[in-house]
KOLVOVEX-843450 format. One record per atom (N, C-alpha, C): residue number from 1; atom name; x, y, z; residue in one letter. Coordinates in nm, 2 decimals. Example, Ala and Ser with C-alpha at 12.3 -4.5 7.8 and 13.67 -1.06 7.14 Angstrom:
2
pos,site,c1,c2,c3,code
1,N,1.32,-0.57,0.78,a
1,CA,1.23,-0.45,0.78,a
1,C,1.32,-0.33,0.78,a
2,N,1.28,-0.22,0.71,s
2,CA,1.37,-0.11,0.71,s
2,C,1.29,0.00,0.79,s
//
This chain:
233
pos,site,c1,c2,c3,code
1,N,1.47,1.87,1.97,m
1,CA,1.33,1.82,1.98,m
1,C,1.30,1.74,1.86,m
2,N,1.25,1.62,1.88,n
2,CA,1.22,1.53,1.76,n
2,C,1.09,1.58,1.70,n
3,N,1.09,1.59,1.57,k
3,CA,0.97,1.62,1.50,k
3,C,0.88,1.50,1.48,k
4,N,0.75,1.52,1.49,e
4,CA,0.66,1.41,1.47,e
4,C,0.66,1.36,1.32,e
5,N,0.68,1.24,1.30,k
5,CA,0.69,1.19,1.16,k
5,C,0.55,1.19,1.09,k
6,N,0.55,1.23,0.97,d
6,CA,0.43,1.24,0.89,d
6,C,0.41,1.10,0.82,d
7,N,0.31,1.02,0.85,p
7,CA,0.30,0.89,0.79,p
7,C,0.28,0.89,0.64,p
8,N,0.21,0.99,0.59,v
8,CA,0.19,1.00,0.44,v
8,C,0.33,1.02,0.38,v
9,N,0.41,1.11,0.44,q
9,CA,0.54,1.14,0.38,q
9,C,0.63,1.01,0.39,q
10,N,0.62,0.94,0.50,m
10,CA,0.70,0.82,0.52,m
10,C,0.66,0.71,0.41,m
11,N,0.53,0.70,0.39,q
11,CA,0.48,0.61,0.29,q
11,C,0.53,0.64,0.15,q
12,N,0.53,0.77,0.12,l
12,CA,0.58,0.82,-0.01,l
12,C,0.72,0.79,-0.03,l
13,N,0.80,0.82,0.07,r
13,CA,0.95,0.79,0.07,r
13,C,0.97,0.64,0.05,r
14,N,0.89,0.55,0.11,d
14,CA,0.91,0.41,0.10,d
14,C,0.88,0.37,-0.04,d
15,N,0.77,0.42,-0.10,h
15,CA,0.74,0.39,-0.24,h
15,C,0.85,0.43,-0.33,h
16,N,0.91,0.55,-0.31,k
16,CA,1.02,0.59,-0.40,k
16,C,1.14,0.50,-0.38,k
17,N,1.17,0.46,-0.26,k
17,CA,1.29,0.38,-0.24,k
17,C,1.27,0.24,-0.31,k
18,N,1.15,0.18,-0.30,r
18,CA,1.13,0.05,-0.36,r
18,C,1.13,0.07,-0.51,r
19,N,1.08,0.18,-0.56,w
19,CA,1.08,0.20,-0.71,w
19,C,1.22,0.22,-0.76,w
20,N,1.30,0.29,-0.69,n
20,CA,1.44,0.31,-0.73,n
20,C,1.52,0.18,-0.73,n
21,N,1.50,0.09,-0.63,l
21,CA,1.56,-0.04,-0.64,l
21,C,1.52,-0.12,-0.76,l
22,N,1.39,-0.12,-0.79,a
22,CA,1.33,-0.19,-0.90,a
22,C,1.39,-0.13,-1.03,a
23,N,1.40,0.00,-1.04,a
23,CA,1.45,0.07,-1.16,a
23,C,1.60,0.03,-1.18,a
24,N,1.68,0.02,-1.07,k
24,CA,1.82,-0.01,-1.08,k
24,C,1.83,-0.15,-1.13,k
25,N,1.75,-0.25,-1.08,e
25,CA,1.75,-0.38,-1.13,e
25,C,1.71,-0.39,-1.28,e
26,N,1.62,-0.31,-1.32,f
26,CA,1.57,-0.31,-1.46,f
26,C,1.68,-0.26,-1.55,f
27,N,1.76,-0.16,-1.51,v
27,CA,1.87,-0.11,-1.59,v
27,C,1.98,-0.21,-1.61,v
28,N,2.00,-0.29,-1.50,s
28,CA,2.10,-0.39,-1.50,s
28,C,2.06,-0.50,-1.60,s
29,N,1.93,-0.54,-1.60,r
29,CA,1.88,-0.64,-1.70,r
29,C,1.88,-0.59,-1.84,r
30,N,1.86,-0.45,-1.86,l
30,CA,1.86,-0.40,-1.99,l
30,C,2.00,-0.40,-2.05,l
31,N,2.10,-0.38,-1.97,i
31,CA,2.24,-0.39,-2.01,i
31,C,2.27,-0.54,-2.05,i
32,N,2.21,-0.63,-1.98,a
32,CA,2.23,-0.77,-2.01,a
32,C,2.17,-0.80,-2.15,a
33,N,2.05,-0.74,-2.18,l
33,CA,1.99,-0.76,-2.31,l
33,C,2.08,-0.71,-2.42,l
34,N,2.13,-0.59,-2.39,k
34,CA,2.23,-0.53,-2.49,k
34,C,2.34,-0.63,-2.52,k
35,N,2.40,-0.69,-2.42,q
35,CA,2.51,-0.78,-2.44,q
35,C,2.46,-0.90,-2.52,q
36,N,2.34,-0.95,-2.49,g
36,CA,2.28,-1.06,-2.56,g
36,C,2.26,-1.03,-2.71,g
37,N,2.21,-0.91,-2.74,l
37,CA,2.18,-0.87,-2.88,l
37,C,2.31,-0.86,-2.96,l
38,N,2.42,-0.83,-2.88,n
38,CA,2.55,-0.81,-2.95,n
38,C,2.63,-0.94,-2.95,n
39,N,2.57,-1.05,-2.91,g
39,CA,2.63,-1.18,-2.92,g
39,C,2.71,-1.22,-2.80,g
40,N,2.73,-1.13,-2.71,r
40,CA,2.82,-1.17,-2.59,r
40,C,2.75,-1.25,-2.49,r
41,N,2.62,-1.24,-2.48,g
41,CA,2.54,-1.32,-2.39,g
41,C,2.56,-1.26,-2.25,g
42,N,2.50,-1.33,-2.15,s
42,CA,2.51,-1.29,-2.01,s
42,C,2.48,-1.42,-1.92,s
43,N,2.59,-1.47,-1.87,a
43,CA,2.58,-1.59,-1.79,a
43,C,2.49,-1.57,-1.67,a
44,N,2.51,-1.45,-1.61,k
44,CA,2.43,-1.41,-1.49,k
44,C,2.28,-1.41,-1.52,k
45,N,2.24,-1.37,-1.64,r
45,CA,2.10,-1.36,-1.67,r
45,C,2.05,-1.48,-1.76,r
46,N,2.13,-1.58,-1.78,g
46,CA,2.09,-1.70,-1.85,g
46,C,2.08,-1.67,-2.00,g
47,N,2.16,-1.58,-2.06,l
47,CA,2.15,-1.55,-2.20,l
47,C,2.27,-1.61,-2.27,l
48,N,2.26,-1.70,-2.36,p
48,CA,2.37,-1.77,-2.42,p
48,C,2.44,-1.68,-2.52,p
49,N,2.57,-1.71,-2.55,i
49,CA,2.64,-1.64,-2.65,i
49,C,2.58,-1.68,-2.79,i
50,N,2.58,-1.58,-2.88,s
50,CA,2.52,-1.61,-3.01,s
50,C,2.61,-1.57,-3.12,s
51,N,2.58,-1.62,-3.24,d
51,CA,2.66,-1.59,-3.36,d
51,C,2.57,-1.51,-3.46,d
52,N,2.62,-1.41,-3.53,i
52,CA,2.54,-1.33,-3.62,i
52,C,2.49,-1.41,-3.74,i
53,N,2.55,-1.52,-3.77,k
53,CA,2.51,-1.61,-3.88,k
53,C,2.39,-1.69,-3.85,k
54,N,2.35,-1.70,-3.72,n
54,CA,2.24,-1.78,-3.68,n
54,C,2.13,-1.69,-3.61,n
55,N,2.01,-1.75,-3.61,p
55,CA,1.90,-1.67,-3.54,p
55,C,1.93,-1.66,-3.39,p
56,N,1.88,-1.55,-3.33,f
56,CA,1.90,-1.54,-3.19,f
56,C,1.84,-1.65,-3.11,f
57,N,1.91,-1.69,-3.00,p
57,CA,1.85,-1.80,-2.92,p
57,C,1.72,-1.76,-2.86,p
58,N,1.63,-1.85,-2.84,p
58,CA,1.49,-1.82,-2.79,p
58,C,1.49,-1.75,-2.65,p
59,N,1.60,-1.77,-2.57,e
59,CA,1.61,-1.71,-2.44,e
59,C,1.61,-1.56,-2.45,e
60,N,1.67,-1.50,-2.56,i
60,CA,1.68,-1.36,-2.57,i
60,C,1.54,-1.30,-2.60,i
61,N,1.46,-1.37,-2.68,a
61,CA,1.32,-1.32,-2.71,a
61,C,1.24,-1.32,-2.58,a
62,N,1.25,-1.43,-2.50,a
62,CA,1.17,-1.44,-2.38,a
62,C,1.22,-1.34,-2.28,a
63,N,1.35,-1.31,-2.28,f
63,CA,1.40,-1.21,-2.19,f
63,C,1.35,-1.07,-2.22,f
64,N,1.34,-1.04,-2.35,l
64,CA,1.29,-0.91,-2.40,l
64,C,1.14,-0.90,-2.36,l
65,N,1.07,-1.00,-2.38,s
65,CA,0.92,-1.00,-2.35,s
65,C,0.90,-0.97,-2.20,s
66,N,0.98,-1.03,-2.11,q
66,CA,0.97,-1.00,-1.97,q
66,C,1.01,-0.86,-1.93,q
67,N,1.12,-0.81,-2.00,l
67,CA,1.16,-0.67,-1.98,l
67,C,1.05,-0.57,-2.02,l
68,N,0.98,-0.60,-2.13,t
68,CA,0.87,-0.51,-2.17,t
68,C,0.76,-0.51,-2.07,t
69,N,0.73,-0.62,-2.01,s
69,CA,0.63,-0.63,-1.91,s
69,C,0.67,-0.55,-1.78,s
70,N,0.80,-0.57,-1.74,d
70,CA,0.86,-0.50,-1.63,d
70,C,0.86,-0.35,-1.64,d
71,N,0.89,-0.31,-1.77,f
71,CA,0.89,-0.16,-1.79,f
71,C,0.75,-0.10,-1.78,f
72,N,0.65,-0.17,-1.83,q
72,CA,0.52,-0.12,-1.81,q
72,C,0.48,-0.11,-1.67,q
73,N,0.52,-0.21,-1.58,q
73,CA,0.49,-0.20,-1.44,q
73,C,0.56,-0.08,-1.37,q
74,N,0.69,-0.06,-1.41,l
74,CA,0.77,0.05,-1.36,l
74,C,0.70,0.18,-1.39,l
75,N,0.65,0.19,-1.52,a
75,CA,0.59,0.32,-1.56,a
75,C,0.46,0.34,-1.48,a
76,N,0.38,0.24,-1.46,e
76,CA,0.26,0.25,-1.38,e
76,C,0.29,0.29,-1.24,e
77,N,0.39,0.23,-1.18,e
77,CA,0.43,0.27,-1.04,e
77,C,0.48,0.41,-1.03,e
78,N,0.55,0.45,-1.13,a
78,CA,0.60,0.59,-1.14,a
78,C,0.49,0.69,-1.15,a
79,N,0.39,0.65,-1.23,s
79,CA,0.27,0.74,-1.24,s
79,C,0.20,0.75,-1.10,s
80,N,0.19,0.64,-1.03,g
80,CA,0.13,0.64,-0.90,g
80,C,0.21,0.73,-0.80,g
81,N,0.34,0.72,-0.81,i
81,CA,0.42,0.81,-0.72,i
81,C,0.40,0.95,-0.75,i
82,N,0.39,0.99,-0.88,i
82,CA,0.36,1.13,-0.92,i
82,C,0.23,1.17,-0.86,i
83,N,0.13,1.09,-0.86,q
83,CA,0.00,1.13,-0.80,q
83,C,0.01,1.14,-0.65,q
84,N,0.08,1.05,-0.59,e
84,CA,0.10,1.05,-0.44,e
84,C,0.17,1.18,-0.40,e
85,N,0.28,1.22,-0.48,q
85,CA,0.35,1.34,-0.44,q
85,C,0.27,1.46,-0.46,q
86,N,0.19,1.47,-0.57,a
86,CA,0.10,1.58,-0.59,a
86,C,0.00,1.59,-0.47,a
87,N,-0.06,1.48,-0.43,y
87,CA,-0.15,1.48,-0.32,y
87,C,-0.08,1.53,-0.19,y
88,N,0.04,1.47,-0.17,y
88,CA,0.11,1.51,-0.04,y
88,C,0.14,1.66,-0.04,y
89,N,0.19,1.71,-0.16,s
89,CA,0.23,1.85,-0.17,s
89,C,0.11,1.94,-0.14,s
90,N,-0.01,1.90,-0.18,e
90,CA,-0.13,1.98,-0.16,e
90,C,-0.18,1.97,-0.01,e
91,N,-0.17,1.85,0.05,h
91,CA,-0.24,1.82,0.17,h
91,C,-0.14,1.80,0.29,h
92,N,-0.01,1.82,0.27,r
92,CA,0.08,1.79,0.38,r
92,C,0.06,1.88,0.50,r
93,N,0.09,1.82,0.61,r
93,CA,0.07,1.90,0.74,r
93,C,0.17,2.01,0.74,r
94,N,0.12,2.13,0.77,k
94,CA,0.21,2.25,0.78,k
94,C,0.22,2.29,0.92,k
95,N,0.34,2.35,0.96,p
95,CA,0.35,2.39,1.10,p
95,C,0.25,2.50,1.13,p
96,N,0.19,2.48,1.25,q
96,CA,0.09,2.58,1.29,q
96,C,0.15,2.66,1.41,q
97,N,0.12,2.79,1.41,p
97,CA,0.17,2.87,1.52,p
97,C,0.11,2.82,1.66,p
98,N,0.20,2.81,1.75,k
98,CA,0.16,2.77,1.89,k
98,C,0.07,2.88,1.96,k
99,N,-0.04,2.83,2.01,q
99,CA,-0.12,2.92,2.09,q
99,C,-0.08,2.92,2.23,q
100,N,-0.06,3.04,2.30,p
100,CA,-0.03,3.04,2.44,p
100,C,-0.14,2.97,2.52,p
101,N,-0.09,2.90,2.62,q
101,CA,-0.19,2.83,2.71,q
101,C,-0.16,2.87,2.85,q
102,N,-0.27,2.88,2.92,s
102,CA,-0.26,2.91,3.07,s
102,C,-0.21,2.79,3.14,s
103,N,-0.16,2.81,3.26,p
103,CA,-0.11,2.69,3.34,p
103,C,-0.23,2.59,3.36,p
104,N,-0.35,2.64,3.38,e
104,CA,-0.46,2.55,3.40,e
104,C,-0.48,2.46,3.27,e
105,N,-0.47,2.52,3.15,q
105,CA,-0.49,2.45,3.03,q
105,C,-0.38,2.34,3.01,q
106,N,-0.26,2.38,3.04,n
106,CA,-0.15,2.28,3.03,n
106,C,-0.17,2.16,3.13,n
107,N,-0.22,2.19,3.25,q
107,CA,-0.24,2.09,3.35,q
107,C,-0.33,1.98,3.31,q
108,N,-0.44,2.02,3.23,f
108,CA,-0.55,1.93,3.20,f
108,C,-0.54,1.88,3.05,f
109,N,-0.44,1.93,2.98,a
109,CA,-0.44,1.89,2.84,a
109,C,-0.40,1.74,2.83,a
110,N,-0.48,1.67,2.74,p
110,CA,-0.45,1.53,2.72,p
110,C,-0.32,1.50,2.65,p
111,N,-0.25,1.39,2.67,p
111,CA,-0.13,1.36,2.60,p
111,C,-0.16,1.33,2.46,p
112,N,-0.07,1.37,2.37,k
112,CA,-0.08,1.34,2.22,k
112,C,-0.03,1.20,2.20,k
113,N,-0.12,1.11,2.17,v
113,CA,-0.08,0.97,2.15,v
113,C,-0.15,0.92,2.02,v
114,N,-0.07,0.87,1.93,a
114,CA,-0.12,0.81,1.81,a
114,C,-0.19,0.68,1.84,a
115,N,-0.32,0.68,1.82,m
115,CA,-0.39,0.55,1.86,m
115,C,-0.51,0.54,1.76,m
116,N,-0.56,0.41,1.75,a
116,CA,-0.67,0.39,1.66,a
116,C,-0.80,0.45,1.72,a
117,N,-0.89,0.50,1.63,s
117,CA,-1.00,0.57,1.67,s
117,C,-1.10,0.48,1.75,s
118,N,-1.17,0.55,1.84,t
118,CA,-1.28,0.47,1.91,t
118,C,-1.41,0.50,1.85,t
119,N,-1.41,0.58,1.74,k
119,CA,-1.54,0.60,1.67,k
119,C,-1.58,0.47,1.60,k
120,N,-1.71,0.44,1.59,q
120,CA,-1.76,0.32,1.53,q
120,C,-1.86,0.34,1.43,q
121,N,-1.88,0.24,1.35,a
121,CA,-1.99,0.25,1.24,a
121,C,-2.02,0.10,1.21,a
122,N,-2.10,0.09,1.10,v
122,CA,-2.13,-0.05,1.04,v
122,C,-2.08,-0.04,0.90,v
123,N,-2.00,-0.14,0.86,v
123,CA,-1.96,-0.15,0.72,v
123,C,-2.04,-0.27,0.66,v
124,N,-2.09,-0.25,0.54,i
124,CA,-2.16,-0.35,0.47,i
124,C,-2.09,-0.40,0.34,i
125,N,-2.04,-0.52,0.34,l
125,CA,-1.97,-0.58,0.23,l
125,C,-2.06,-0.68,0.17,l
126,N,-2.10,-0.66,0.04,g
126,CA,-2.20,-0.75,-0.02,g
126,C,-2.33,-0.74,0.06,g
127,N,-2.37,-0.85,0.11,q
127,CA,-2.49,-0.85,0.19,q
127,C,-2.46,-0.87,0.34,q
128,N,-2.33,-0.86,0.38,e
128,CA,-2.29,-0.89,0.52,e
128,C,-2.26,-0.76,0.59,e
129,N,-2.31,-0.74,0.71,k
129,CA,-2.29,-0.63,0.80,k
129,C,-2.19,-0.66,0.91,k
130,N,-2.10,-0.56,0.93,f
130,CA,-2.00,-0.58,1.04,f
130,C,-1.99,-0.45,1.12,f
131,N,-1.99,-0.46,1.25,p
131,CA,-1.95,-0.34,1.33,p
131,C,-1.81,-0.31,1.30,p
132,N,-1.77,-0.19,1.29,t
132,CA,-1.63,-0.15,1.26,t
132,C,-1.58,-0.03,1.33,t
133,N,-1.45,-0.04,1.37,l
133,CA,-1.39,0.08,1.42,l
133,C,-1.35,0.17,1.30,l
134,N,-1.33,0.30,1.32,l
134,CA,-1.29,0.38,1.21,l
134,C,-1.15,0.44,1.22,l
135,N,-1.07,0.44,1.12,a
135,CA,-0.94,0.50,1.12,a
135,C,-0.95,0.61,1.02,a
136,N,-0.95,0.74,1.07,i
136,CA,-0.98,0.85,0.98,i
136,C,-0.86,0.95,0.97,i
137,N,-0.80,0.98,1.08,t
137,CA,-0.68,1.07,1.08,t
137,C,-0.56,0.99,1.04,t
138,N,-0.45,1.07,1.00,p
138,CA,-0.33,1.00,0.96,p
138,C,-0.27,0.92,1.08,p
139,N,-0.29,0.97,1.21,e
139,CA,-0.23,0.90,1.32,e
139,C,-0.31,0.77,1.34,e
140,N,-0.44,0.77,1.33,e
140,CA,-0.52,0.65,1.34,e
140,C,-0.49,0.55,1.24,e
141,N,-0.47,0.59,1.11,q
141,CA,-0.44,0.50,1.00,q
141,C,-0.30,0.45,1.01,q
142,N,-0.21,0.52,1.07,e
142,CA,-0.07,0.47,1.09,e
142,C,-0.07,0.36,1.18,e
143,N,-0.15,0.36,1.29,k
143,CA,-0.15,0.26,1.39,k
143,C,-0.24,0.14,1.35,k
144,N,-0.36,0.17,1.30,g
144,CA,-0.45,0.06,1.26,g
144,C,-0.47,-0.04,1.36,g
145,N,-0.44,-0.17,1.33,l
145,CA,-0.46,-0.28,1.42,l
145,C,-0.33,-0.33,1.48,l
146,N,-0.23,-0.24,1.48,m
146,CA,-0.10,-0.28,1.54,m
146,C,-0.12,-0.32,1.68,m
147,N,-0.05,-0.43,1.72,f
147,CA,-0.05,-0.47,1.86,f
147,C,-0.19,-0.53,1.91,f
148,N,-0.29,-0.53,1.83,v
148,CA,-0.42,-0.58,1.87,v
148,C,-0.42,-0.74,1.85,v
149,N,-0.43,-0.80,1.97,e
149,CA,-0.44,-0.95,1.97,e
149,C,-0.58,-1.00,1.93,e
150,N,-0.59,-1.12,1.87,p
150,CA,-0.72,-1.18,1.85,p
150,C,-0.80,-1.20,1.98,p
151,N,-0.93,-1.19,1.97,p
151,CA,-1.01,-1.17,1.85,p
151,C,-1.00,-1.03,1.80,p
152,N,-0.99,-1.03,1.66,t
152,CA,-0.96,-0.90,1.60,t
152,C,-1.08,-0.83,1.56,t
153,N,-1.10,-0.70,1.59,p
153,CA,-1.21,-0.62,1.54,p
153,C,-1.20,-0.59,1.40,p
154,N,-1.31,-0.55,1.34,v
154,CA,-1.30,-0.50,1.20,v
154,C,-1.27,-0.35,1.21,v
155,N,-1.18,-0.31,1.12,m
155,CA,-1.14,-0.16,1.11,m
155,C,-1.15,-0.11,0.97,m
156,N,-1.21,0.01,0.95,s
156,CA,-1.23,0.07,0.82,s
156,C,-1.15,0.20,0.81,s
157,N,-1.07,0.20,0.71,f
157,CA,-0.98,0.32,0.68,f
157,C,-1.05,0.41,0.58,f
158,N,-1.08,0.53,0.62,i
158,CA,-1.15,0.62,0.53,i
158,C,-1.05,0.73,0.47,i
159,N,-1.06,0.74,0.34,y
159,CA,-0.97,0.84,0.27,y
159,C,-1.05,0.94,0.20,y
160,N,-1.03,1.07,0.23,a
160,CA,-1.11,1.18,0.16,a
160,C,-1.07,1.19,0.02,a
161,N,-0.94,1.16,-0.02,h
161,CA,-0.89,1.17,-0.15,h
161,C,-0.84,1.03,-0.20,h
162,N,-0.92,0.97,-0.29,p
162,CA,-0.87,0.83,-0.34,p
162,C,-0.73,0.84,-0.40,p
163,N,-0.65,0.74,-0.36,m
163,CA,-0.52,0.71,-0.41,m
163,C,-0.48,0.57,-0.38,m
164,N,-0.38,0.52,-0.46,p
164,CA,-0.34,0.38,-0.43,p
164,C,-0.29,0.37,-0.28,p
165,N,-0.34,0.27,-0.21,q
165,CA,-0.30,0.26,-0.07,q
165,C,-0.21,0.14,-0.04,q
166,N,-0.12,0.15,0.05,s
166,CA,-0.03,0.04,0.09,s
166,C,-0.04,0.01,0.24,s
167,N,-0.03,-0.11,0.27,f
167,CA,-0.03,-0.16,0.41,f
167,C,0.08,-0.26,0.43,f
168,N,0.12,-0.27,0.56,w
168,CA,0.21,-0.38,0.60,w
168,C,0.17,-0.42,0.74,w
169,N,0.22,-0.54,0.78,m
169,CA,0.18,-0.61,0.90,m
169,C,0.29,-0.62,1.00,m
170,N,0.39,-0.54,0.99,a
170,CA,0.51,-0.56,1.08,a
170,C,0.48,-0.57,1.23,a
171,N,0.39,-0.50,1.28,k
171,CA,0.36,-0.50,1.42,k
171,C,0.21,-0.54,1.45,k
172,N,0.16,-0.62,1.35,t
172,CA,0.02,-0.67,1.37,t
172,C,0.02,-0.82,1.39,t
173,N,-0.03,-0.86,1.50,p
173,CA,-0.02,-1.00,1.54,p
173,C,-0.13,-1.09,1.48,p
174,N,-0.23,-1.03,1.41,s
174,CA,-0.35,-1.11,1.36,s
174,C,-0.34,-1.12,1.21,s
175,N,-0.38,-1.24,1.16,q
175,CA,-0.39,-1.26,1.02,q
175,C,-0.52,-1.19,0.97,q
176,N,-0.51,-1.12,0.86,l
176,CA,-0.63,-1.03,0.82,l
176,C,-0.67,-1.06,0.67,l
177,N,-0.79,-1.03,0.64,d
177,CA,-0.84,-1.01,0.51,d
177,C,-0.84,-0.85,0.49,d
178,N,-0.77,-0.80,0.39,i
178,CA,-0.77,-0.66,0.36,i
178,C,-0.84,-0.63,0.23,i
179,N,-0.95,-0.56,0.25,v
179,CA,-1.04,-0.53,0.14,v
179,C,-1.03,-0.39,0.09,v
180,N,-0.98,-0.37,-0.04,f
180,CA,-0.97,-0.24,-0.10,f
180,C,-1.09,-0.21,-0.18,f
181,N,-1.14,-0.08,-0.18,s
181,CA,-1.25,-0.04,-0.26,s
181,C,-1.25,0.10,-0.31,s
182,N,-1.33,0.13,-0.41,h
182,CA,-1.34,0.26,-0.47,h
182,C,-1.48,0.29,-0.51,h
183,N,-1.53,0.40,-0.47,r
183,CA,-1.67,0.44,-0.51,r
183,C,-1.77,0.33,-0.49,r
184,N,-1.76,0.26,-0.37,g
184,CA,-1.86,0.17,-0.33,g
184,C,-1.85,0.03,-0.39,g
185,N,-1.74,0.00,-0.46,i
185,CA,-1.71,-0.13,-0.52,i
185,C,-1.58,-0.19,-0.47,i
186,N,-1.58,-0.32,-0.43,i
186,CA,-1.46,-0.39,-0.39,i
186,C,-1.37,-0.41,-0.51,i
187,N,-1.25,-0.36,-0.50,t
187,CA,-1.15,-0.37,-0.61,t
187,C,-1.05,-0.48,-0.59,t
188,N,-1.02,-0.52,-0.47,s
188,CA,-0.92,-0.62,-0.44,s
188,C,-0.94,-0.67,-0.30,s
189,N,-0.91,-0.80,-0.28,i
189,CA,-0.91,-0.86,-0.15,i
189,C,-0.78,-0.94,-0.13,i
190,N,-0.70,-0.90,-0.03,q
190,CA,-0.57,-0.96,-0.01,q
190,C,-0.55,-1.01,0.13,q
191,N,-0.46,-1.10,0.15,r
191,CA,-0.43,-1.16,0.29,r
191,C,-0.31,-1.09,0.35,r
192,N,-0.33,-1.05,0.47,g
192,CA,-0.22,-1.00,0.55,g
192,C,-0.17,-1.10,0.65,g
193,N,-0.04,-1.13,0.65,e
193,CA,0.02,-1.23,0.74,e
193,C,0.08,-1.16,0.87,e
194,N,0.06,-1.22,0.98,p
194,CA,0.11,-1.16,1.11,p
194,C,0.26,-1.12,1.10,p
195,N,0.29,-1.00,1.14,f
195,CA,0.43,-0.95,1.16,f
195,C,0.51,-0.95,1.02,f
196,N,0.44,-0.96,0.91,s
196,CA,0.51,-0.96,0.78,s
196,C,0.55,-0.81,0.74,s
197,N,0.66,-0.80,0.68,t
197,CA,0.70,-0.67,0.63,t
197,C,0.67,-0.65,0.48,t
198,N,0.60,-0.75,0.42,k
198,CA,0.56,-0.74,0.28,k
198,C,0.46,-0.63,0.26,k
199,N,0.48,-0.55,0.16,i
199,CA,0.39,-0.44,0.13,i
199,C,0.27,-0.50,0.06,i
200,N,0.15,-0.46,0.11,i
200,CA,0.02,-0.51,0.06,i
200,C,-0.04,-0.38,0.00,i
201,N,-0.08,-0.39,-0.13,k
201,CA,-0.13,-0.27,-0.20,k
201,C,-0.22,-0.30,-0.31,k
202,N,-0.30,-0.20,-0.35,d
202,CA,-0.38,-0.21,-0.47,d
202,C,-0.35,-0.09,-0.56,d
203,N,-0.32,-0.12,-0.69,e
203,CA,-0.28,-0.01,-0.78,e
203,C,-0.40,0.08,-0.81,e
204,N,-0.52,0.03,-0.79,i
204,CA,-0.64,0.11,-0.81,i
204,C,-0.66,0.21,-0.69,i
205,N,-0.68,0.33,-0.72,p
205,CA,-0.71,0.42,-0.60,p
205,C,-0.82,0.37,-0.51,p
206,N,-0.80,0.39,-0.38,s
206,CA,-0.90,0.34,-0.28,s
206,C,-0.95,0.46,-0.20,s
207,N,-1.08,0.46,-0.17,d
207,CA,-1.13,0.56,-0.08,d
207,C,-1.18,0.50,0.05,d
208,N,-1.18,0.36,0.05,l
208,CA,-1.22,0.29,0.17,l
208,C,-1.14,0.15,0.17,l
209,N,-1.07,0.12,0.28,v
209,CA,-1.01,-0.01,0.30,v
209,C,-1.06,-0.07,0.43,v
210,N,-1.09,-0.19,0.43,v
210,CA,-1.15,-0.26,0.55,v
210,C,-1.06,-0.38,0.58,v
211,N,-1.02,-0.39,0.71,e
211,CA,-0.94,-0.50,0.76,e
211,C,-1.04,-0.59,0.84,e
212,N,-1.04,-0.72,0.81,l
212,CA,-1.13,-0.81,0.88,l
212,C,-1.05,-0.93,0.93,l
213,N,-1.09,-1.01,1.02,p
213,CA,-1.02,-1.13,1.06,p
213,C,-1.01,-1.22,0.93,p
214,N,-0.89,-1.29,0.92,a
214,CA,-0.86,-1.37,0.80,a
214,C,-0.97,-1.48,0.78,a
215,N,-1.01,-1.50,0.66,g
215,CA,-1.11,-1.60,0.62,g
215,C,-1.25,-1.55,0.62,g
216,N,-1.27,-1.43,0.67,t
216,CA,-1.41,-1.37,0.67,t
216,C,-1.47,-1.36,0.53,t
217,N,-1.39,-1.31,0.44,c
217,CA,-1.45,-1.29,0.30,c
217,C,-1.48,-1.43,0.24,c
218,N,-1.40,-1.53,0.25,m
218,CA,-1.43,-1.66,0.20,m
218,C,-1.56,-1.72,0.27,m
219,N,-1.56,-1.71,0.40,a
219,CA,-1.67,-1.77,0.47,a
219,C,-1.80,-1.70,0.44,a
220,N,-1.80,-1.57,0.41,k
220,CA,-1.92,-1.49,0.38,k
220,C,-1.95,-1.47,0.23,k
221,N,-1.86,-1.53,0.15,n
221,CA,-1.87,-1.52,0.00,n
221,C,-1.87,-1.38,-0.04,n
222,N,-1.77,-1.30,0.02,i
222,CA,-1.75,-1.16,-0.03,i
222,C,-1.64,-1.16,-0.13,i
223,N,-1.67,-1.11,-0.25,t
223,CA,-1.58,-1.11,-0.36,t
223,C,-1.56,-0.98,-0.42,t
224,N,-1.45,-0.97,-0.51,i
224,CA,-1.43,-0.85,-0.59,i
224,C,-1.55,-0.82,-0.67,i
225,N,-1.58,-0.69,-0.68,g
225,CA,-1.70,-0.64,-0.75,g
225,C,-1.83,-0.63,-0.67,g
226,N,-1.82,-0.68,-0.54,d
226,CA,-1.94,-0.66,-0.45,d
226,C,-1.95,-0.52,-0.41,d
227,N,-2.07,-0.47,-0.37,p
227,CA,-2.08,-0.34,-0.32,p
227,C,-2.03,-0.33,-0.18,p
228,N,-1.99,-0.21,-0.14,i
228,CA,-1.94,-0.19,0.00,i
228,C,-1.98,-0.05,0.04,i
229,N,-2.02,-0.03,0.16,r
229,CA,-2.06,0.10,0.21,r
229,C,-2.05,0.11,0.36,r
230,N,-2.03,0.23,0.41,l
230,CA,-2.03,0.25,0.56,l
230,C,-2.16,0.32,0.60,l
231,N,-2.21,0.27,0.72,v
231,CA,-2.33,0.33,0.78,v
231,C,-2.29,0.38,0.92,v
232,N,-2.29,0.51,0.94,r
232,CA,-2.24,0.55,1.07,r
232,C,-2.33,0.50,1.18,r
233,N,-2.27,0.46,1.29,a
233,CA,-2.35,0.41,1.41,a
233,C,-2.42,0.53,1.48,a
//
């Protein structure tokens, strides 16, 4: 029997995989810096051979500066993964004992299908109001606007526990504005391209993310720092 995949666990594993690849690349570049500082250089990394009698080539100083910035980013992403894993460990779905059902209950039980919620509300971004679908459960948030052809509805993803959120568009045919927010303030506005596998994320924890048709934020002058709130329909 196939176990149902936990989308939060899958997202955490994806973040770890991408971090490990970035860390491996960082270590490779750190070794190149070591070779450069010892005068051997690194043709692959564009670091010239140097002589102890002369100042180091400027390429080495620039390379070190970029490594410092990359390390800071790796450390911040590792901190985010630690928070994600702590959240998952506390809130992960645990097996529940099956309750016996009568034949009548089995006959009329609805099929378990992961689908976007039909619950609706109104989301207010800045001074603009939009009817919105709500994605609340992990199953609803996993599907989101996948397979939804234009005209695209607005969808709001609600998170009970703020944490950095990631999205991708691999099965989404519509171009989107993706608005991240925390405690009623928009923190980031990013563009989602149809069928793209690029990870779209905000490093700031989000408790509400809203997907709108692409260009909506520019047309309505919605910007970072604007207030945002949900009003239940």
